[in-house]
NUVEX-244166 format. One record per residue (C-alpha): x negated, y, z negated; residue number from 1; chain. Coordinates in nm, 3 decimals, padded with zeros to 5 digits. Example, Ala and Ser with C-alpha at 12.3 -4.5 7.8 and 13.67 -1.06 7.14 Angstrom:
BEGIN
R       X       Y       Z num chaine
R -01.230 -00.450 -00.780   1      A
R -01.367 -00.106 -00.714   2      A
END
This chain:
BEGIN
R       X       Y       Z num chaine
R  02.617  02.354  03.501   1      A
R  02.701  02.121  03.221   2      A
R  02.886  02.215  02.877   3      A
R  02.813  01.989  02.585   4      A
R  03.136  02.018  02.390   5      A
R  03.170  01.941  02.021   6      A
R  03.432  01.636  01.980   7      A
R  03.551  01.527  01.653   8      A
R  03.603  01.202  01.712   9      A
R  03.764  00.943  01.436  10      A
R  03.667  00.577  01.461  11      A
R  04.059  00.563  01.603  12      A
R  03.973  00.762  01.906  13      A
R  04.209  01.099  01.770  14      A
R  04.093  01.353  01.780  15      A
R  04.232  01.618  01.531  16      A
R  04.282  01.988  01.589  17      A
R  04.190  02.136  01.274  18      A
R  03.852  01.865  01.225  19      A
R  03.576  02.152  01.203  20      A
R  03.210  02.065  01.231  21      A
R  02.900  02.217  01.149  22      A
R  02.571  02.227  01.330  23      A
R  02.323  02.073  01.106  24      A
R  02.036  02.078  01.338  25      A
R  01.940  02.046  01.705  26      A
R  01.674  01.787  01.774  27      A
R  01.588  01.943  02.139  28      A
R  01.445  02.255  02.143  29      A
R  01.603  02.500  02.370  30      A
R  01.454  02.550  02.731  31      A
R  01.351  02.141  02.692  32      A
R  01.451  01.895  02.942  33      A
R  01.648  01.662  02.865  34      A
R  01.833  01.312  03.056  35      A
R  02.173  01.192  03.027  36      A
R  02.238  01.015  02.704  37      A
R  01.998  01.152  02.480  38      A
R  02.126  01.275  02.112  39      A
R  02.061  01.676  02.129  40      A
R  02.222  01.792  01.800  41      A
R  02.313  01.617  01.472  42      A
R  02.688  01.715  01.311  43      A
R  02.845  01.683  01.026  44      A
R  03.241  01.644  00.984  45      A
R  03.452  01.482  00.769  46      A
R  03.163  01.369  00.519  47      A
R  02.967  01.166  00.813  48      A
R  02.731  01.280  01.049  49      A
R  02.732  01.240  01.413  50      A
R  02.574  01.351  01.698  51      A
R  02.610  01.555  02.010  52      A
R  02.480  01.410  02.304  53      A
R  02.336  01.486  02.698  54      A
R  02.585  01.483  02.943  55      A
R  02.343  01.561  03.206  56      A
R  01.985  01.566  03.300  57      A
R  01.842  01.931  03.309  58      A
R  01.757  02.195  03.081  59      A
R  01.931  02.275  02.753  60      A
R  02.048  02.598  02.648  61      A
R  02.166  02.598  02.303  62      A
R  02.519  02.813  02.254  63      A
R  02.512  02.763  01.847  64      A
R  02.285  02.792  01.587  65      A
R  02.210  02.595  01.281  66      A
R  02.478  02.630  01.006  67      A
R  02.762  02.736  01.210  68      A
R  03.098  02.594  01.191  69      A
R  03.226  02.401  01.490  70      A
R  03.602  02.334  01.654  71      A
R  03.674  02.052  01.858  72      A
R  03.620  02.160  02.243  73      A
R  03.349  02.447  02.161  74      A
R  03.108  02.459  02.317  75      A
R  02.770  02.366  02.180  76      A
R  02.538  02.430  02.468  77      A
R  02.478  02.400  02.878  78      A
R  02.234  02.120  03.062  79      A
R  02.114  02.367  03.368  80      A
END
């Protein structure tokens, strides 16, 4: 099993500990088969939008709902 973690990286590759994000929407349904590198969710943080990408091939299990706040390192989903 692989955790999908929210990572609020800035262009300088720093991850601020207080950088909150919001899960805007899932791009893939819960229980769907996904592949490594595939964008799975859209996240908004510090006025910009970013994506959470799959780190493995398998089945997506969503752990948060649309509109939920996220902190860096927060698990948004699992790949089984």
